[in-house]
C-alpha positions in Angstrom: -46.6 -14.3 35.8 -48.2 -13.1 32.5 -50.7 -10.3 32.4 -54.4 -11.4 32.0 -56.0 -11.0 28.6 -59.1 -8.9 28.6 -62.4 -10.3 27.3 -65.3 -7.8 26.8 -68.7 -9.2 27.8 -72.2 -7.8 28.4 -72.4 -9.2 32.0 -69.4 -10.3 34.1 -71.1 -12.7 36.5 -73.0 -14.4 33.7 -69.9 -14.7 31.5 -67.9 -16.0 34.5 -70.6 -18.7 35.2 -70.6 -19.6 31.4 -66.8 -19.9 31.2 -66.6 -21.9 34.4 -69.1 -24.3 33.0 -67.9 -24.8 29.5 -64.1 -24.5 29.9 -63.9 -25.7 33.4 -62.4 -22.2 34.2 -61.3 -21.5 37.7 -62.6 -18.1 39.0 -60.2 -16.1 41.2 -60.8 -13.0 43.3 -64.1 -11.5 43.9 -67.0 -12.0 41.5 -66.9 -8.4 40.6 -63.2 -8.6 39.6 -64.1 -11.0 36.9 -60.8 -13.0 36.9 -60.7 -16.5 35.5 -58.1 -19.1 34.6 -58.5 -21.6 31.8 -55.6 -24.0 32.2 -52.6 -21.8 32.6 -54.1 -18.8 30.8 -55.5 -15.9 32.7 -58.4 -13.7 31.6 -60.1 -10.6 33.0 -63.8 -10.2 32.1 -64.9 -6.6 31.6 -68.1 -5.0 30.7 -67.6 -3.4 27.2 -67.3 -4.5 23.6 -63.8 -5.3 22.6 -62.4 -6.3 19.2 -60.4 -9.3 20.4 -58.8 -11.9 18.1 -59.5 -15.5 18.6 -58.4 -16.7 22.1 -57.1 -20.2 22.8 -58.7 -22.4 25.5 -56.7 -25.6 26.3 -59.2 -28.2 27.7 -59.2 -31.8 28.5 -61.9 -32.8 25.9 -62.3 -30.7 22.8 -65.5 -32.5 21.7 -67.2 -32.1 25.1 -66.3 -28.4 25.4 -67.5 -27.6 21.9 -70.8 -29.4 22.5 -71.3 -27.5 25.8 -70.7 -24.1 24.0 -73.1 -25.1 21.2 -75.9 -26.1 23.6 -75.4 -23.0 25.8 -75.9 -20.3 23.0 -72.7 -20.3 21.3 -71.9 -21.8 17.9 -69.4 -24.0 16.3 -67.2 -22.2 13.6 -65.0 -25.2 12.8 -66.0 -28.6 14.3 -63.5 -30.6 16.3 -60.8 -32.2 14.1 -57.3 -33.5 14.2 -54.6 -30.9 13.2 -51.6 -31.8 11.1 -49.5 -32.3 14.3 -52.1 -34.6 15.7 -53.8 -32.5 18.3 -57.7 -32.2 18.6 -58.9 -28.8 17.9 -62.1 -26.8 17.1 -63.2 -23.3 16.7 -66.3 -21.7 18.4 -67.9 -18.5 19.1 -69.3 -18.0 22.5 -72.7 -16.2 23.1 -70.8 -13.0 23.9 -69.2 -12.8 20.4 -65.8 -13.9 21.4 -64.1 -16.5 19.1 -62.1 -19.3 20.6 -59.8 -22.0 19.4 -60.5 -24.9 21.7 -57.4 -27.2 21.8 -56.6 -30.4 23.7 -54.0 -30.0 26.2 
């Protein structure tokens, strides 16, 4: 199993609830542990500022996910669109400053 990527956030429980709501993330372990899974990717939420490149979130509906993020304090960096290979994709920034590529799949 692949090691969890780390995401720096100001408040782990708040971020865990946000990612659960907008990405349909599945929390694992105790709330304090800050472990979540988005699709098959695992993340550990930690309280600190990290310079992290854009992460990818594979979701069932890119348009719905991007709209959720925009209405909950995030912003759309590139609206959902079809890529050259026919996948639906968008780019967003969550309210914690982490950028995401939101992709169907």
